[in-house]
C-alpha positions, 0 to 999 in steps of 0.5 A: 500500500503506497502513501496515497492508498494509506491516506485514503484508507485513513480518511475513510477510517476516521470518517467512520470513527466520527460517525460511529462515535456520534451515533453511539452517543446520540450527539449532534454536531454541536456537542464536541465544538461546544465542549471544546469551547467551554473547556478551552480545549481548542477551536473546533467547528461543527462544519469541520466535523461534518466535512470529516464525517463525509471525507470532504476535509483532507487536511484538517489543522492540528488544532482539530485533532488537539481539540478532539483528543482533549475532549475524548480524554475529558469524556473518559474520566470516571466519573465525568466532571459534569460540574465543570459544565454545569453552567451550560445545561444544554451541553451537559444534557447533550453529552449525557451521564455516561458517554462512550469515549474512544479507547483502543484494544489495549485500554488506551484513551485516544488523544490527539496523536492517536487520532492523527495516526488513524487519520493518516492510516497508521493506526487501526480503529478502536474495537467496536467503532469500525462501521465501514462498508466495502464496495463489494457488499454495497449492492447486497446491502442496498437490496436488503435495505429496499426489502426492509423499507418496503416491508414485503410490498411492491414499490408501487404500493409503498412508495408514497409512505416510504418517500414521506418517511425519508426526510432528506430534502435534496433532490439528487439524494431523493432521486437516488433513494427512490431508484435504489428502492425500486431496484434500478440502482444500488448505493456505492459504499460511500453513498450508503455510509453517508445515508445510514443516519437518514435511513435509520430515521426513515425506518423508525418513522415507519415503525421498523425500529433499530436502536442504532446504525450498527444494529441496522448494519447487522440486520442488513448483513444477515443472509436471506 
């Protein structure tokens, strides 16, 4: 693997890590930037997190990794010193009483250096945080997703209900979603990776309930 492939691999791994971390804790994009600002851990913007999650930020500055690493180490304390942010109730509620920190297989709490190593492809993801989808499995996952959302009905009979549950407003994404549901196209791995949070919301709106994206992926990967 040359350095370009390693970087591409690392960027994808880091995006998967951020998505899984936020999903696991039920966080919005605003939680970590607000925590970094309140504790003076560095400047971190929600737009940076969004771009990192979607692999659109190839060269984040060192302050991004510093802020994320310091936030993670603060979150890993037992018990979490919520008194330090008691003056910001919305932030305290957003973090929760028992958030998941990023800890590797050896029990090490990941700091700025370890997160940077993941981003450049030099360190594996911590256990339980690798939700990446391969290109080889994306067609089968797309088909399984369509079957799950349609609940056994032909697309003609359920399209109105399913499209109403799919909350994305961007026309291009809605057209792609409809084509996948109708069996005319498949998501590629990157598209499906991006869509998972919205698909989870759509399924829950249809009362096909999954507690998290990783549980949804487990279901889609089941044979048959």
